[in-house]
C-alpha positions as CSV (number, residue, x, y, z in Angstrom):
1,X,-30.5,87.3,-72.2
2,X,-28.1,85.3,-70.7
3,X,-24.9,83.7,-72.1
4,X,-24.4,79.6,-71.5
5,X,-21.0,78.7,-70.9
6,X,-19.8,75.9,-73.1
7,X,-19.4,72.7,-71.1
8,X,-16.1,72.0,-73.1
9,X,-14.3,75.0,-71.8
10,X,-12.1,74.7,-68.7
11,X,-13.3,76.3,-65.5
12,X,-10.1,77.8,-64.8
13,X,-9.7,80.1,-67.9
14,X,-7.0,78.2,-68.9
15,X,-7.0,76.8,-72.9
16,X,-8.0,73.4,-73.2
17,X,-4.6,71.6,-74.4
18,X,-4.7,69.2,-77.3
19,X,-2.0,66.6,-77.6
20,X,-0.6,67.3,-80.9
21,X,-0.4,63.2,-81.2
22,X,-4.0,62.9,-81.9
23,X,-4.7,66.1,-83.5
24,X,-1.9,65.6,-86.3
25,X,-2.1,61.9,-86.7
26,X,-5.8,61.3,-86.6
27,X,-5.9,59.7,-89.9
28,X,-3.8,57.0,-88.9
29,X,-6.6,55.3,-86.6
30,X,-9.3,55.6,-89.7
31,X,-7.2,55.1,-93.1
32,X,-5.0,52.5,-94.2
33,X,-3.2,51.7,-97.2
34,X,-6.0,50.4,-99.1
35,X,-7.8,53.7,-98.2
36,X,-5.4,55.8,-100.0
37,X,-5.0,53.6,-102.9
38,X,-8.6,53.5,-103.4
39,X,-8.7,57.3,-103.3
40,X,-5.7,57.8,-105.9
41,X,-7.5,55.4,-108.1
42,X,-10.7,56.9,-107.9
43,X,-9.3,60.6,-108.7
44,X,-7.4,59.3,-111.5
45,X,-10.6,58.0,-112.6
46,X,-12.2,61.0,-112.4
47,X,-9.6,62.9,-114.3
48,X,-10.2,60.1,-117.3
49,X,-13.7,60.8,-117.2
50,X,-13.7,64.7,-116.9
51,X,-11.2,64.4,-120.1
52,X,-13.6,62.2,-121.8
53,X,-16.3,64.6,-121.1
54,X,-14.3,67.7,-122.1
55,X,-13.0,66.0,-125.2
56,X,-16.3,64.9,-126.6
57,X,-18.6,67.7,-125.7
58,X,-16.4,70.9,-125.6
59,X,-13.6,69.8,-128.1
60,X,-16.3,67.6,-130.2
61,X,-13.5,65.5,-131.0
62,X,-13.4,62.5,-128.2
63,X,-10.0,61.1,-127.2
64,X,-10.4,57.0,-128.2
65,X,-8.7,55.8,-125.0
66,X,-10.6,57.4,-122.5
67,X,-13.7,55.2,-122.2
68,X,-11.6,52.2,-122.0
69,X,-9.3,53.6,-119.2
70,X,-12.6,54.7,-117.3
71,X,-13.9,51.1,-117.7
72,X,-10.6,49.5,-116.5
73,X,-10.4,52.0,-113.6
74,X,-13.7,51.5,-112.6
75,X,-12.9,47.8,-112.3
76,X,-9.8,48.6,-110.4
77,X,-12.0,51.2,-107.7
78,X,-14.8,48.3,-107.3
79,X,-12.0,45.9,-106.2
80,X,-10.1,48.6,-104.1
81,X,-13.1,49.4,-102.8
82,X,-13.9,46.1,-101.5
83,X,-10.9,45.9,-99.5
84,X,-12.0,48.9,-97.5
85,X,-15.5,47.0,-96.8
86,X,-13.6,43.9,-95.7
87,X,-11.3,46.0,-93.1
88,X,-13.9,47.8,-91.6
89,X,-16.4,44.7,-91.8
90,X,-19.2,46.2,-93.2
91,X,-20.2,44.6,-96.1
92,X,-24.0,43.6,-96.0
93,X,-25.3,40.4,-94.6
94,X,-28.6,39.0,-93.3
95,X,-28.8,40.5,-90.1
96,X,-32.5,39.1,-89.2
97,X,-31.3,35.5,-88.7
98,X,-28.4,36.6,-85.9
99,X,-30.9,38.5,-84.0
100,X,-33.4,35.8,-83.4
101,X,-30.9,33.0,-82.6
102,X,-29.3,31.9,-79.4
103,X,-25.8,34.1,-78.9
104,X,-23.9,30.6,-79.1
105,X,-25.5,29.7,-82.5
106,X,-24.9,33.2,-83.8
107,X,-21.5,33.4,-82.8
108,X,-20.8,29.8,-84.3
109,X,-23.0,30.9,-87.8
110,X,-20.5,34.1,-87.8
111,X,-17.4,31.8,-87.5
112,X,-18.5,29.6,-90.3
113,X,-19.5,32.8,-92.3
114,X,-15.7,34.0,-91.7
115,X,-14.4,30.5,-93.1
116,X,-16.6,30.7,-96.3
117,X,-15.4,34.3,-96.8
118,X,-11.6,33.2,-96.5
119,X,-12.4,30.1,-98.8
120,X,-14.1,32.5,-101.1
121,X,-11.6,34.9,-101.5
122,X,-8.6,32.4,-101.7
123,X,-10.3,30.7,-104.3
124,X,-10.5,34.1,-106.2
125,X,-7.1,34.8,-105.6
126,X,-6.4,31.2,-107.3
127,X,-8.3,32.1,-110.4
128,X,-7.1,35.7,-110.7
129,X,-3.3,34.1,-110.6
130,X,-4.6,31.7,-113.4
131,X,-5.6,34.3,-115.6
132,X,-2.5,36.5,-115.3
133,X,-0.8,34.6,-117.8
134,X,-3.6,34.0,-120.1
135,X,-4.2,37.9,-120.3
136,X,-0.3,38.9,-120.7
137,X,-0.4,38.5,-124.5
138,X,-3.5,40.6,-124.9
139,X,-3.0,44.2,-125.0
140,X,-5.9,47.0,-124.3
141,X,-7.7,48.1,-127.3
142,X,-6.7,52.1,-127.4
143,X,-3.4,52.0,-125.4
144,X,-0.6,49.2,-125.4
145,X,-0.9,48.2,-121.8
146,X,-1.5,44.4,-120.9
147,X,-4.7,43.5,-119.4
148,X,-3.1,41.6,-116.8
149,X,-2.1,44.7,-115.2
150,X,-5.9,45.2,-114.2
151,X,-5.7,41.4,-113.1
152,X,-2.8,42.6,-110.9
153,X,-4.9,45.0,-109.2
154,X,-7.5,42.6,-109.0
155,X,-5.0,40.0,-107.3
156,X,-3.7,42.8,-104.8
157,X,-7.2,43.7,-103.7
158,X,-8.3,39.9,-103.4
159,X,-4.9,39.2,-101.3
160,X,-5.7,42.3,-99.0
161,X,-9.2,40.8,-98.8
162,X,-8.2,37.1,-97.7
163,X,-5.7,38.4,-95.2
164,X,-8.0,40.7,-93.6
165,X,-10.5,37.8,-93.5
166,X,-8.0,35.2,-92.3
167,X,-7.2,38.2,-89.2
168,X,-11.2,38.7,-88.5
169,X,-11.6,34.6,-88.3
170,X,-8.6,34.4,-86.2
171,X,-9.6,37.0,-83.8
172,X,-13.0,35.6,-83.8
173,X,-11.9,32.1,-83.0
174,X,-9.8,33.7,-79.8
175,X,-12.9,35.4,-78.7
176,X,-11.7,38.8,-79.7
177,X,-13.7,41.7,-80.3
178,X,-14.6,41.6,-84.1
179,X,-16.8,44.5,-85.5
180,X,-20.3,42.8,-86.8
């Protein structure tokens, strides 16, 4: 039986040196503010749903506020999670057209899609801003929090998506590599 040497081991017997910058801050390359905020809101949602489950099935006396709060937190997670998809440029799209088109036409269509995406997110920002004063007077049913707080989170997510889309459109316009 022979033991094969690992190819990653150095030949001189000294241990591999790993730069501390790379290993201690690996998350900076992969995660941004929207990832952290989404994760926090998601775990708050998980705690609220578990509280709802526990109070309903273990205590046989469900808390009235958990269902409504969970619903609004799910909306927040959806919009905040969408910011992650926009940042990574991983939202679904019909790729079959780009495969069979000439590269110049495909690049032009990608630019058109970028512009439409910016217009779409900007329009949604406008409507979210318009709805916030209207919803200021409405309170949630179970807890005394204005509904426009949820619209504020949605607006925050839409602004981030708009800014990221503008950056992608600008990078594509300048000929820089944009993840497709």
